[in-house]
DSSP file (Angstrom, degrees, kcal/mol; ACC not computed):
  #  RESIDUE AA STRUCTURE BP1 BP2  ACC     N-H-->O    O-->H-N    N-H-->O    O-->H-N    TCO  KAPPA ALPHA  PHI   PSI    X-CA   Y-CA   Z-CA
    1    1 A M              0   0    0      0, 0.0   123,-0.2     0, 0.0   124,-0.1   0.000 360.0 360.0 360.0 -27.4  -20.1   52.2    9.3
    2    2 A L        +     0   0    0    122,-0.1   119,-0.1     2,-0.1   118,-0.1   0.154 360.0  93.3-108.4  20.2  -22.7   53.3    6.8
    3    3 A R        -     0   0    0    117,-0.1   127,-0.1   118,-0.0   152,-0.0  -0.951  68.8-137.7-112.1 119.4  -21.2   52.0    3.6
    4    4 A P        -     0   0    0      0, 0.0   127,-0.2     0, 0.0     3,-0.1  -0.342  18.4-123.5 -66.7 156.7  -22.2   48.6    2.4
    5    5 A D  S    S-     0   0    0    125,-1.1     2,-0.3     1,-0.2   126,-0.2   0.821  88.0 -11.9 -70.4 -30.3  -19.4   46.4    1.1
    6    6 A S  E     -a  131   0A   0    124,-1.3   126,-2.3     2,-0.0     2,-0.3  -0.975  64.3-125.4-159.8 172.6  -21.4   46.1   -2.2
    7    7 A F  E     -a  132   0A   0     -2,-0.3     2,-0.3   124,-0.2   126,-0.2  -0.888  18.3-176.7-122.6 151.8  -24.7   46.6   -3.8
    8    8 A A  E     -a  133   0A   0    124,-2.2   126,-0.8    -2,-0.3     3,-0.1  -0.988  33.7-128.1-144.6 148.4  -27.1   44.3   -5.7
    9    9 A D  S    S-     0   0    0     -2,-0.3   125,-1.3   124,-0.2     2,-0.3   0.926  90.6 -23.5 -59.3 -43.8  -30.3   45.0   -7.5
   10   10 A R  S >  S-     0   0    0    123,-0.2     3,-1.6    -3,-0.1     4,-0.3  -0.936  76.6 -84.7-157.7 174.2  -31.9   42.1   -5.5
   11   11 A L  G >  S+     0   0    0     23,-0.6     3,-2.2    -2,-0.3    -1,-0.1   0.909 124.0  56.8 -55.5 -45.6  -31.0   39.0   -3.6
   12   12 A S  G 3  S+     0   0    0      1,-0.3    -1,-0.3    -3,-0.1    35,-0.0   0.652  99.0  63.1 -64.9 -13.0  -31.0   36.9   -6.7
   13   13 A G  G <  S+     0   0    0     -3,-1.6     2,-0.5     2,-0.1    -1,-0.3   0.491  77.0 104.4 -88.0  -3.8  -28.4   39.2   -8.2
   14   14 A V  S <  S-     0   0    0     -3,-2.2     2,-0.5    -4,-0.3     3,-0.1  -0.677  77.1-124.5 -79.3 125.9  -25.8   38.4   -5.6
   15   15 A S     >  -     0   0    0     -2,-0.5     4,-2.2     1,-0.2     5,-0.1  -0.582  16.0-162.2 -76.9 119.3  -23.2   36.1   -7.1
   16   16 A L  H  > S+     0   0    0     -2,-0.5     4,-2.5     2,-0.2     5,-0.2   0.868  96.2  53.2 -66.0 -36.1  -22.8   32.8   -5.2
   17   17 A D  H  > S+     0   0    0      2,-0.2     4,-2.4     1,-0.2    -1,-0.2   0.912 108.4  50.5 -62.6 -41.7  -19.5   32.3   -7.0
   18   18 A G  H  > S+     0   0    0      2,-0.2     4,-1.3     1,-0.2    -2,-0.2   0.900 110.5  48.6 -63.5 -41.7  -18.4   35.8   -5.8
   19   19 A L  H  <>S+     0   0    0     -4,-2.2     5,-2.5     1,-0.2     3,-0.4   0.933 111.7  49.4 -62.8 -45.3  -19.4   35.0   -2.2
   20   20 A A  H ><5S+     0   0    0     -4,-2.5     3,-1.4     1,-0.2    -2,-0.2   0.893 107.2  55.2 -61.5 -39.4  -17.5   31.7   -2.3
   21   21 A A  H 3<5S+     0   0    0     -4,-2.4    -1,-0.2     1,-0.3    -2,-0.2   0.808 106.2  52.0 -64.1 -28.9  -14.4   33.5   -3.7
   22   22 A L  T 3<5S-     0   0    0     -4,-1.3    -1,-0.3    -3,-0.4    -2,-0.2   0.505 121.1-109.5 -82.8  -4.5  -14.6   35.9   -0.7
   23   23 A G  T < 5 +     0   0    0     -3,-1.4     2,-0.3    -4,-0.4    -3,-0.2   0.634  63.4 158.2  84.4  14.4  -14.6   32.9    1.6
   24   24 A I      < +     0   0    0     -5,-2.5    -1,-0.3    -6,-0.2    85,-0.2  -0.560  12.2 159.9 -74.4 132.6  -18.3   33.5    2.6
   25   25 A R        +     0   0    0     83,-3.2    35,-2.9    -2,-0.3     2,-0.4   0.494  60.0  55.9-125.2 -15.9  -20.0   30.4    4.0
   26   26 A G  E     -cb  60 109A   0     82,-2.2    84,-2.2    33,-0.2     2,-0.5  -0.971  60.0-166.8-125.6 137.4  -22.9   32.0    5.9
   27   27 A V  E     -cb  61 110A   0     33,-2.9    35,-2.1    -2,-0.4     2,-0.6  -0.980   6.3-161.6-127.4 121.9  -25.6   34.3    4.6
   28   28 A I  E     -cb  62 111A   0     82,-3.2    84,-3.0    -2,-0.5     2,-0.5  -0.906  18.9-163.9 -98.9 121.6  -28.0   36.3    6.8
   29   29 A V  E     -cb  63 112A   0     33,-2.6    35,-2.3    -2,-0.6    84,-0.2  -0.919  13.6-135.1-116.0 130.0  -30.9   37.5    4.7
   30   30 A D        -     0   0    0     82,-2.5    35,-0.2    -2,-0.5     3,-0.1  -0.392  14.3-151.3 -70.5 156.7  -33.4   40.2    5.6
   31   31 A L    >>> +     0   0    0     33,-0.4     4,-2.8     3,-0.2     5,-2.1   0.902  66.5  67.7 -96.7 -69.0  -37.1   39.3    5.0
   32   32 A D  B 345S-f   36   0B   0      1,-0.3    82,-0.3     2,-0.2     5,-0.2  -0.393 121.4  -8.2 -70.8 124.0  -39.3   42.3    4.2
   33   33 A N  T 345S+     0   0    0      3,-3.8   103,-1.1    -2,-0.3    -1,-0.3   0.497 132.0  65.6  69.1   8.3  -38.5   44.0    0.9
   34   34 A T  T <45S+     0   0    0     -3,-1.5   -23,-0.6     2,-0.4    -2,-0.2   0.638 124.8   2.8-113.4 -43.8  -35.4   41.9    0.4
   35   35 A L  T  <5S+     0   0    0     -4,-2.8     9,-1.6     1,-0.4     2,-0.4   0.684 140.0  26.8-113.7 -34.0  -37.1   38.4    0.1
   36   36 A V  B   <S-fG  32  43B   0     -5,-2.1    -3,-3.8     7,-0.2    -2,-0.4  -1.000  90.4-107.5-133.1 133.0  -40.8   39.2    0.2
   37   37 A G    >   -     0   0    0      5,-0.5     3,-2.5    -2,-0.4    -5,-0.0  -0.277  48.2 -90.0 -59.1 144.1  -42.3   42.6   -0.8
   38   38 A Y  T 3  S+     0   0    0      1,-0.3    -1,-0.1   101,-0.3   101,-0.1  -0.336 114.6   9.4 -56.0 129.2  -43.5   44.7    2.1
   39   39 A G  T 3  S+     0   0    0      1,-0.3    -1,-0.3    -3,-0.1     2,-0.3   0.481 108.8 111.7  78.2   2.4  -47.1   43.9    2.8
   40   40 A Q    <   -     0   0    0     -3,-2.5    -1,-0.3     1,-0.1    -4,-0.0  -0.700  52.5-161.0-106.2 159.8  -47.0   40.9    0.5
   41   41 A E        +     0   0    0     -2,-0.3     2,-0.4    -3,-0.1    -1,-0.1   0.649  64.1  91.6-108.9 -23.7  -47.2   37.2    1.3
   42   42 A Q  S    S-     0   0    0      1,-0.1    -5,-0.5    -5,-0.0     2,-0.1  -0.598  73.6-127.9 -82.7 128.4  -45.8   35.6   -1.9
   43   43 A L  B     -G   36   0B   0     -2,-0.4    -7,-0.2    -7,-0.1    -2,-0.1  -0.425  29.9-107.2 -65.6 145.3  -42.1   34.9   -2.0
   44   44 A E    >>  -     0   0    0     -9,-1.6     4,-2.4     1,-0.2     3,-0.7  -0.683  29.8-140.2 -72.8 120.8  -40.3   36.3   -5.1
   45   45 A P  H 3> S+     0   0    0      0, 0.0     4,-2.4     0, 0.0     5,-0.2   0.856  97.6  50.5 -56.9 -40.8  -39.6   33.2   -7.2
   46   46 A E  H 3> S+     0   0    0      1,-0.2     4,-1.5     2,-0.2     5,-0.1   0.841 112.9  47.1 -68.5 -30.5  -36.1   34.2   -8.3
   47   47 A D  H <> S+     0   0    0     -3,-0.7     4,-2.1     2,-0.2    -1,-0.2   0.874 110.7  50.9 -77.3 -37.3  -35.1   35.0   -4.7
   48   48 A A  H  X S+     0   0    0     -4,-2.4     4,-2.1     1,-0.2    -2,-0.2   0.897 110.7  50.5 -62.4 -39.7  -36.5   31.7   -3.4
   49   49 A A  H  X S+     0   0    0     -4,-2.4     4,-2.5    -5,-0.2    -2,-0.2   0.871 107.2  54.2 -65.4 -36.6  -34.6   29.9   -6.1
   50   50 A W  H  X S+     0   0    0     -4,-1.5     4,-2.6     2,-0.2    -2,-0.2   0.920 107.8  49.8 -62.4 -43.8  -31.4   31.8   -5.1
   51   51 A I  H  X S+     0   0    0     -4,-2.1     4,-2.5     2,-0.2     5,-0.2   0.937 111.7  48.5 -59.9 -46.9  -31.9   30.5   -1.5
   52   52 A A  H  X S+     0   0    0     -4,-2.1     4,-2.4     1,-0.2    -2,-0.2   0.907 112.6  48.0 -60.9 -42.7  -32.3   26.9   -2.7
   53   53 A A  H  X S+     0   0    0     -4,-2.5     4,-1.5     2,-0.2    -1,-0.2   0.889 111.1  51.0 -65.9 -39.0  -29.2   27.2   -4.9
   54   54 A A  H  <>S+     0   0    0     -4,-2.6     5,-2.5     2,-0.2     4,-0.3   0.922 111.8  46.5 -64.5 -44.1  -27.2   28.7   -2.0
   55   55 A V  H ><5S+     0   0    0     -4,-2.5     3,-1.5     1,-0.2    -2,-0.2   0.915 110.1  53.9 -63.3 -42.8  -28.2   25.9    0.3
   56   56 A A  H 3<5S+     0   0    0     -4,-2.4    -1,-0.2     1,-0.3    -2,-0.2   0.815 107.0  52.5 -61.9 -30.3  -27.5   23.3   -2.4
   57   57 A R  T 3<5S-     0   0    0     -4,-1.5    -1,-0.3    -5,-0.1    -2,-0.2   0.470 125.9-101.1 -85.3  -1.9  -24.0   24.8   -2.7
   58   58 A G  T < 5S+     0   0    0     -3,-1.5     2,-0.2     1,-0.3    -3,-0.2   0.511  72.5 143.5  97.7   4.9  -23.4   24.4    1.0
   59   59 A F      < -     0   0    0     -5,-2.5     2,-0.4    -6,-0.2    -1,-0.3  -0.558  49.0-128.0 -73.4 140.6  -24.0   28.0    2.2
   60   60 A G  E     -c   26   0A   0    -35,-2.9   -33,-2.9    -2,-0.2     2,-0.4  -0.752  27.6-164.1 -84.2 138.5  -25.7   28.4    5.5
   61   61 A I  E     +c   27   0A   0     -2,-0.4     2,-0.4   -35,-0.2   -33,-0.2  -0.985  14.1 174.5-127.5 134.7  -28.7   30.6    5.4
   62   62 A V  E     -c   28   0A   0    -35,-2.1   -33,-2.6    -2,-0.4     2,-0.4  -0.990  23.9-138.6-136.7 131.3  -30.6   32.3    8.2
   63   63 A L  E     -cd  29  83A   0     19,-2.6    21,-2.6    -2,-0.4     2,-0.4  -0.749  20.2-171.4 -83.7 133.2  -33.5   34.8    7.8
   64   64 A V  E     + d   0  84A   0    -35,-2.3   -33,-0.4    -2,-0.4     2,-0.3  -0.986  14.3 163.8-129.5 121.2  -33.2   37.7   10.3
   65   65 A S        -     0   0    0     19,-2.7    22,-2.3    -2,-0.4    23,-0.1  -0.967  46.7-142.6-140.0 149.5  -36.2   40.1   10.5
   66   66 A N  S    S+     0   0    0     -2,-0.3    19,-0.1    20,-0.3    -1,-0.1   0.476  78.5 104.2 -82.0  -4.1  -37.6   42.7   12.8
   67   67 A N  S    S-     0   0    0      1,-0.1    19,-3.0    19,-0.1    20,-0.2  -0.136  82.3 -79.4 -74.3 173.6  -41.0   41.4   11.8
   68   68 A F     >  -     0   0    0     17,-0.2     4,-1.9    18,-0.1     3,-0.3  -0.258  40.0-106.3 -77.2 161.5  -43.2   39.2   14.0
   69   69 A T  H  > S+     0   0    0      1,-0.2     4,-3.2     2,-0.2     5,-0.3   0.860 111.6  57.5 -56.1 -46.2  -42.8   35.5   14.5
   70   70 A G  H  > S+     0   0    0      1,-0.2     4,-2.1     2,-0.2    -1,-0.2   0.911 110.4  42.3 -56.9 -47.3  -45.7   34.2   12.4
   71   71 A R  H  > S+     0   0    0     -3,-0.3     4,-2.0     2,-0.2    -1,-0.2   0.927 117.5  46.2 -66.2 -45.9  -44.5   35.9    9.2
   72   72 A V  H  X S+     0   0    0     -4,-1.9     4,-2.7     1,-0.2     5,-0.2   0.922 113.2  49.5 -65.0 -44.3  -40.9   34.9    9.7
   73   73 A D  H  X S+     0   0    0     -4,-3.2     4,-2.5    -5,-0.2     5,-0.2   0.897 109.3  52.5 -62.2 -41.1  -41.7   31.3   10.6
   74   74 A R  H  X S+     0   0    0     -4,-2.1     4,-2.1    -5,-0.3    -1,-0.2   0.939 114.2  41.5 -61.1 -47.3  -44.0   30.9    7.6
   75   75 A V  H  X S+     0   0    0     -4,-2.0     4,-2.0     2,-0.2     5,-0.2   0.909 114.2  51.0 -69.1 -42.1  -41.3   32.1    5.2
   76   76 A S  H  X>S+     0   0    0     -4,-2.7     5,-1.9    -5,-0.2     4,-1.5   0.894 111.3  48.8 -65.3 -37.7  -38.5   30.2    6.8
   77   77 A R  H  <5S+     0   0    0     -4,-2.5    -1,-0.2    -5,-0.2    -2,-0.2   0.924 110.0  52.0 -63.7 -43.6  -40.6   26.9    6.8
   78   78 A E  H  <5S+     0   0    0     -4,-2.1    -2,-0.2     1,-0.2    -1,-0.2   0.866 117.4  38.5 -60.8 -36.4  -41.4   27.5    3.1
   79   79 A L  H  <5S-     0   0    0     -4,-2.0    -1,-0.2     2,-0.2    -2,-0.2   0.636 106.6-125.4 -89.5 -16.0  -37.7   27.9    2.3
   80   80 A G  T  <5S+     0   0    0     -4,-1.5    -3,-0.2     1,-0.3    -4,-0.1   0.813  71.9 113.6  74.2  30.3  -36.4   25.2    4.7
   81   81 A V  S   <S-     0   0    0     -5,-1.9    -1,-0.3    -6,-0.2    -2,-0.2  -0.920  72.2 -95.9-128.5 156.2  -34.0   27.6    6.5
   82   82 A P        -     0   0    0      0, 0.0   -19,-2.6     0, 0.0     2,-0.4  -0.334  38.0-158.8 -69.2 154.5  -34.0   28.9   10.1
   83   83 A G  E     -d   63   0A   0    -21,-0.2     2,-0.5   -19,-0.0   -19,-0.2  -0.991  11.6-155.7-136.3 145.8  -35.5   32.3   10.8
   84   84 A I  E     -d   64   0A   0    -21,-2.6   -19,-2.7    -2,-0.4     3,-0.3  -0.984  17.9-166.6-121.3 120.5  -35.1   34.8   13.6
   85   85 A S        +     0   0    0     -2,-0.5   -17,-0.2     1,-0.2   -19,-0.2  -0.539  65.5  25.4-102.0 169.9  -38.0   37.2   14.3
   86   86 A S  S    S+     0   0    0    -19,-3.0   -20,-0.3    -2,-0.2    -1,-0.2   0.882  72.5 163.8  45.7  48.2  -38.2   40.4   16.4
   87   87 A A        -     0   0    0    -22,-2.3     7,-1.2    -3,-0.3     8,-0.2   0.641  39.7-137.6 -75.1 -17.1  -34.5   40.8   15.9
   88   88 A L    >   -     0   0    0      1,-0.2     3,-2.1   -23,-0.1     5,-0.2   0.844  37.7-139.4  60.7  35.4  -34.3   44.4   16.9
   89   89 A K  T 3  S+     0   0    0      1,-0.3    -1,-0.2     3,-0.1    30,-0.1  -0.398  80.3  36.0 -61.1 139.3  -31.9   45.3   14.0
   90   90 A P  T 3  S+     0   0    0      0, 0.0    -1,-0.3     0, 0.0    35,-0.1  -0.961 100.4  92.4 -92.7   7.1  -29.5   47.0   13.9
   91   91 A L  S <> S-     0   0    0     -3,-2.1     4,-0.5     1,-0.1     3,-0.5  -0.276  84.7-118.2 -60.4 151.6  -28.8   45.8   17.5
   92   92 A P  H  > S+     0   0    0      0, 0.0     4,-3.0     0, 0.0     5,-0.3   0.680  91.3  91.5 -67.8 -20.1  -26.5   42.8   17.6
   93   93 A Y  H  > S+     0   0    0      1,-0.2     4,-2.0     2,-0.2     5,-0.2   0.871  91.2  38.1 -47.4 -57.7  -28.9   40.4   19.3
   94   94 A G  H  > S+     0   0    0     -7,-1.2     4,-2.1    -3,-0.5    -1,-0.2   0.877 117.1  51.3 -64.8 -38.8  -30.5   38.8   16.1
   95   95 A F  H  X S+     0   0    0     -4,-0.5     4,-2.4    -8,-0.2    -1,-0.2   0.894 109.1  50.8 -65.8 -39.7  -27.3   38.8   14.2
   96   96 A L  H  X S+     0   0    0     -4,-3.0     4,-2.0     2,-0.2    -2,-0.2   0.893 109.5  50.7 -65.8 -39.0  -25.5   37.0   17.1
   97   97 A R  H  X S+     0   0    0     -4,-2.0     4,-2.0    -5,-0.3    -1,-0.2   0.915 110.4  50.4 -61.7 -41.9  -28.2   34.4   17.2
   98   98 A A  H  X S+     0   0    0     -4,-2.1     4,-2.9     1,-0.2     5,-0.2   0.907 107.3  53.1 -63.2 -42.2  -27.8   33.9   13.4
   99   99 A L  H  X>S+     0   0    0     -4,-2.4     4,-2.4     1,-0.2     5,-0.8   0.893 108.0  51.0 -61.0 -39.4  -24.1   33.5   13.8
  100  100 A R  H  <5S+     0   0    0     -4,-2.0    -1,-0.2     2,-0.2    -2,-0.2   0.908 112.6  46.2 -64.3 -40.6  -24.6   30.8   16.3
  101  101 A L  H  <5S+     0   0    0     -4,-2.0    -2,-0.2     1,-0.2    -1,-0.2   0.913 117.1  43.6 -66.5 -42.2  -27.0   29.0   14.0
  102  102 A L  H  <5S-     0   0    0     -4,-2.9    -2,-0.2    -5,-0.2    -1,-0.2   0.822  91.3-149.7 -71.8 -31.3  -24.7   29.3   11.0
  103  103 A Q  T  <5 +     0   0    0     -4,-2.4    -3,-0.2     1,-0.2    -4,-0.1   0.882  51.3 132.4  57.0  40.8  -21.6   28.4   13.0
  104  104 A T      < -     0   0    0     -5,-0.8    -1,-0.2     2,-0.0    -2,-0.1  -0.918  60.9-111.8-117.3 146.8  -19.5   30.6   10.7
  105  105 A P    >   -     0   0    0      0, 0.0     3,-1.5     0, 0.0   -80,-0.2  -0.348  33.9-107.9 -70.2 160.5  -17.0   33.2   11.8
  106  106 A R  G >  S+     0   0    0      1,-0.3     3,-1.7     2,-0.2    23,-0.5   0.873 118.8  57.5 -57.3 -39.8  -17.8   36.8   11.2
  107  107 A R  G 3  S+     0   0    0      1,-0.3    -1,-0.3    21,-0.1    20,-0.0   0.685 107.9  49.0 -67.7 -16.0  -15.3   37.1    8.4
  108  108 A A  G <  S+     0   0    0     -3,-1.5   -83,-3.2   -84,-0.1   -82,-2.2   0.096  99.7  84.6-108.2  20.9  -17.1   34.3    6.6
  109  109 A T  E <   -b   26   0A   0     -3,-1.7    20,-2.0   -85,-0.2     2,-0.3  -0.967  54.0-168.5-129.4 140.1  -20.6   35.8    7.0
  110  110 A V  E     -be  27 129A   0    -84,-2.2   -82,-3.2    -2,-0.4     2,-0.5  -0.946  13.4-144.3-125.6 147.7  -22.5   38.3    4.9
  111  111 A V  E     -be  28 130A   0     18,-2.1    20,-2.7    -2,-0.3     2,-0.5  -0.953  14.3-166.1-108.6 128.5  -25.7   40.2    5.6
  112  112 A V  E     +be  29 131A   0    -84,-3.0   -82,-2.5    -2,-0.5     2,-0.3  -0.971  28.4 132.0-116.1 121.9  -28.0   40.9    2.6
  113  113 A G  E     - e   0 132A   0     18,-2.1    20,-2.4    -2,-0.5   -80,-0.1  -0.981  58.0-120.0-162.2 170.9  -30.8   43.4    3.1
  114  114 A D  S    S+     0   0    0    -82,-0.3     2,-0.5    -2,-0.3    18,-0.1   0.420  84.8  77.8 -99.0  -0.4  -32.5   46.4    1.7
  115  115 A Q     >> -     0   0    0      1,-0.1     5,-1.8    19,-0.1     4,-1.0  -0.941  54.9-161.0-122.6 130.1  -32.0   48.9    4.5
  116  116 A L  I  4>S+     0   0    0     -2,-0.5     5,-2.1     1,-0.2     6,-0.2   0.905  93.4  47.3 -65.9 -44.2  -28.9   50.9    5.4
  117  117 A F  I  45S+     0   0    0      3,-0.2    -1,-0.2     4,-0.1    31,-0.0   0.474 125.7  25.1 -87.3  -1.6  -29.8   51.6    9.0
  118  118 A T  I  >5S+     0   0    0     -3,-0.4     4,-1.3   -28,-0.1    -2,-0.2   0.655 130.8  28.3-118.3 -58.9  -30.9   48.1   10.0
  119  119 A D  I  X5S+     0   0    0     -4,-1.0     4,-1.9     2,-0.2    -3,-0.2   0.962 128.2  35.4 -74.2 -54.2  -29.2   45.5    7.8
  120  120 A V  I  ><S+     0   0    0     -5,-1.8     4,-2.6     2,-0.2     5,-0.2   0.941 120.6  47.0 -69.5 -47.5  -25.9   47.3    6.8
  121  121 A L  H  ><S+     0   0    0     -5,-2.1     4,-2.2    -6,-0.2    -1,-0.2   0.912 112.4  50.9 -62.3 -41.9  -25.4   49.1   10.1
  122  122 A G  H  X S+     0   0    0     -4,-1.3     4,-0.9     1,-0.2    -1,-0.2   0.901 111.0  49.0 -61.1 -40.9  -26.2   45.9   12.1
  123  123 A A  H ><>S+     0   0    0     -4,-1.9     5,-2.8     1,-0.2     3,-0.8   0.928 110.8  50.2 -62.4 -45.2  -23.6   44.0   10.0
  124  124 A K  H ><5S+     0   0    0     -4,-2.6     3,-1.0     1,-0.2    -2,-0.2   0.852 100.6  63.2 -65.3 -35.6  -21.0   46.7   10.5
  125  125 A F  H 3<5S+     0   0    0     -4,-2.2    -1,-0.2     1,-0.2    -2,-0.2   0.845 114.0  35.3 -55.1 -33.3  -21.5   46.7   14.3
  126  126 A L  T <<5S-     0   0    0     -4,-0.9    -1,-0.2    -3,-0.8    -2,-0.2   0.365 116.1-108.2-105.8   3.8  -20.3   43.0   14.3
  127  127 A G  T < 5 +     0   0    0     -3,-1.0     2,-0.2    -4,-0.5    -3,-0.2   0.793  68.6 146.9  76.0  26.9  -17.7   43.2   11.5
  128  128 A L      < -     0   0    0     -5,-2.8    -1,-0.2    -6,-0.2   -18,-0.2  -0.622  54.0-105.3 -92.1 154.0  -19.8   41.3    9.0
  129  129 A H  E     - e   0 110A   0    -20,-2.0   -18,-2.1   -23,-0.5     2,-0.4  -0.401  40.3-155.3 -67.5 155.7  -19.8   41.8    5.3
  130  130 A S  E     - e   0 111A   0    -20,-0.2  -124,-1.3  -127,-0.1  -125,-1.1  -0.999  18.0-168.6-141.6 143.2  -22.9   43.6    3.9
  131  131 A I  E     -ae   6 112A   0    -20,-2.7   -18,-2.1    -2,-0.4     2,-0.5  -0.994  14.8-150.9-128.4 123.7  -24.7   43.8    0.6
  132  132 A L  E     -ae   7 113A   0   -126,-2.3  -124,-2.2    -2,-0.4   -18,-0.2  -0.832  16.6-169.3 -96.7 126.6  -27.4   46.4    0.2
  133  133 A T  E     -a    8   0A   0    -20,-2.4  -124,-0.2    -2,-0.5  -123,-0.2  -0.663  29.3 -98.5-107.4 165.7  -30.2   45.6   -2.3
  134  134 A H        -     0   0    0   -125,-1.3  -123,-0.2  -126,-0.8     2,-0.1  -0.572  48.8-102.9 -72.0 146.1  -33.0   47.6   -3.8
  135  135 A P        -     0   0    0      0, 0.0    29,-0.8     0, 0.0  -101,-0.2  -0.467  23.9-129.6 -67.9 147.4  -36.3   47.2   -2.0
  136  136 A I  S    S+     0   0    0   -103,-1.1   -99,-0.1  -100,-0.1  -102,-0.1   0.910  90.3  23.4 -66.7 -42.8  -38.7   44.9   -3.8
  137  137 A V  S    S-     0   0    0      2,-0.2    28,-0.2    28,-0.1   -99,-0.1  -0.885  76.9-125.8-123.8 156.4  -41.6   47.3   -3.7
  138  138 A P  S    S+     0   0    0      0, 0.0     2,-0.3     0, 0.0    27,-0.1   0.629  84.8  81.4 -79.1 -11.8  -41.6   51.1   -3.3
  139  139 A H        +     0   0    0   -101,-0.1  -101,-0.3     6,-0.0     2,-0.3  -0.718  55.5 167.4-100.1 150.3  -43.9   51.2   -0.2
  140  140 A D        -     0   0    0     -2,-0.3     2,-0.1  -101,-0.0     5,-0.0  -0.871  43.6 -71.0-145.1 170.6  -42.8   50.6    3.3
  141  141 A W    >>  -     0   0    0     -2,-0.3     4,-1.7     1,-0.1     3,-0.6  -0.388  56.8-106.5 -61.4 150.0  -43.8   50.9    6.9
  142  142 A L  H 3> S+     0   0    0      1,-0.3     4,-1.4     2,-0.2     3,-0.2   0.877 119.3  51.3 -53.7 -46.3  -43.9   54.6    8.0
  143  143 A G  H 3> S+     0   0    0      1,-0.2     4,-1.6     2,-0.2    -1,-0.3   0.859 108.4  52.7 -60.7 -35.9  -40.7   54.4   10.1
  144  144 A T  H <> S+     0   0    0     -3,-0.6     4,-2.4     1,-0.2    -1,-0.2   0.843 101.0  60.7 -69.7 -33.2  -38.9   52.8    7.2
  145  145 A K  H  X S+     0   0    0     -4,-1.7     4,-1.6     1,-0.2    -1,-0.2   0.901 104.8  49.0 -60.3 -40.0  -40.0   55.7    4.9
  146  146 A V  H  X S+     0   0    0     -4,-1.4     4,-1.8     1,-0.2    -1,-0.2   0.920 110.9  50.0 -64.3 -43.6  -38.1   58.1    7.2
  147  147 A L  H  X S+     0   0    0     -4,-1.6     4,-2.4     1,-0.2    -2,-0.2   0.852 105.0  57.8 -64.7 -34.0  -35.0   55.9    7.1
  148  148 A R  H  X S+     0   0    0     -4,-2.4     4,-1.9     2,-0.2    -1,-0.2   0.894 104.9  51.2 -62.9 -38.9  -35.2   55.7    3.3
  149  149 A L  H  X S+     0   0    0     -4,-1.6     4,-1.5     1,-0.2    -1,-0.2   0.930 110.8  47.8 -62.6 -44.8  -34.9   59.5    3.2
  150  150 A L  H  X S+     0   0    0     -4,-1.8     4,-2.6     1,-0.2    -2,-0.2   0.868 106.7  58.3 -63.9 -36.4  -31.9   59.4    5.5
  151  151 A E  H  X S+     0   0    0     -4,-2.4     4,-3.4     1,-0.2     5,-0.4   0.924 104.5  50.7 -57.1 -45.0  -30.4   56.7    3.3
  152  152 A R  H  X S+     0   0    0     -4,-1.9     4,-1.8     1,-0.2    -1,-0.2   0.869 110.7  49.2 -63.2 -35.8  -30.5   59.0    0.3
  153  153 A I  H  < S+     0   0    0     -4,-1.5    -1,-0.2     2,-0.2    -2,-0.2   0.933 117.2  40.5 -67.4 -45.3  -28.8   61.7    2.3
  154  154 A V  H  < S+     0   0    0     -4,-2.6    -2,-0.2     1,-0.2    -3,-0.2   0.924 126.8  31.7 -70.7 -45.7  -26.0   59.4    3.5
  155  155 A L  H  < S-     0   0    0     -4,-3.4     4,-0.3    -5,-0.2    -3,-0.2   0.749 106.1-125.2 -86.8 -24.8  -25.5   57.4    0.2
  156  156 A G    >X  -     0   0    0     -4,-1.8     4,-1.6    -5,-0.4     3,-0.8   0.139  28.1 -84.9  87.0 149.1  -26.3   60.2   -2.3
  157  157 A R  T 34 S+     0   0    0      1,-0.2    -1,-0.1     2,-0.2    -4,-0.1   0.817 119.8  64.0 -58.6 -35.1  -28.9   59.9   -5.0
  158  158 A R  T 34 S+     0   0    0      1,-0.2    -1,-0.2    -6,-0.1    -2,-0.1   0.853 118.7  20.1 -64.3 -35.3  -26.5   58.2   -7.5
  159  159 A I  T <4 S+     0   0    0     -3,-0.8    -1,-0.2    -4,-0.3    -2,-0.2   0.501  92.8 111.9-116.0  -4.3  -26.0   55.0   -5.5
  160  160 A A  S  < S-     0   0    0     -4,-1.6     2,-0.1    -8,-0.1    -8,-0.1  -0.474  79.5-101.2 -68.4 138.8  -28.9   54.9   -3.1
  161  161 A P        -     0   0    0      0, 0.0    -1,-0.1     0, 0.0    -2,-0.1  -0.399  33.0-146.4 -61.9 130.9  -31.3   52.1   -3.9
  162  162 A E        -     0   0    0     -2,-0.1   -28,-0.0    -3,-0.1    -5,-0.0  -0.887  17.7-123.6 -99.2 121.9  -34.4   53.3   -5.7
  163  163 A P        -     0   0    0      0, 0.0     2,-0.3     0, 0.0   -27,-0.1  -0.314  31.4-169.3 -60.8 147.2  -37.6   51.4   -4.9
  164  164 A R        -     0   0    0    -29,-0.8     2,-0.3   -28,-0.1     0, 0.0  -0.990  23.4-112.3-139.3 149.4  -39.3   49.9   -7.9
  165  165 A E        -     0   0    0     -2,-0.3   -28,-0.1   -28,-0.2   -29,-0.0  -0.623  27.5-146.9 -81.9 135.8  -42.7   48.3   -8.3
  166  166 A R              0   0    0     -2,-0.3   -30,-0.0     1,-0.1    -1,-0.0  -0.813 360.0 360.0-101.1 143.3  -42.8   44.6   -9.1
  167  167 A P              0   0    0      0, 0.0    -1,-0.1     0, 0.0    -2,-0.0   0.512 360.0 360.0 -65.9 360.0  -45.5   43.1  -11.3
């Protein structure tokens, strides 16, 4: 339950060809520290370009975040994809809403996010594929800092995502 199907440095490092080869047609993307650095407003350009390329190739994309409506709506409008706020991850509610929007079966859907105990665990609850990324910035909300410590215990230092500062 706590092992992602794969790892990526960041969203833009996820291979669209690889997803297509697995039969993936729907992508659920986390917002904070996966697409936008925690506490930042600016989208990471390479990740925004990845979203545009995925949409152009026919992948369905939905942002799913535990963050508030205003932030999620702003980013989803900027990217031209639907967004679900206050998702209560890892509980299934937000993921099930995303699946309805994507209209993809679970076996053809992947969750990409930076947190083991929200993104990966939520994906596993529903039988979705999961990809764990490194967080964009090393700082997080206090509750997330505690979860990062637990991630290192569960995954081990060698493969646990190490936060890094972005310029």
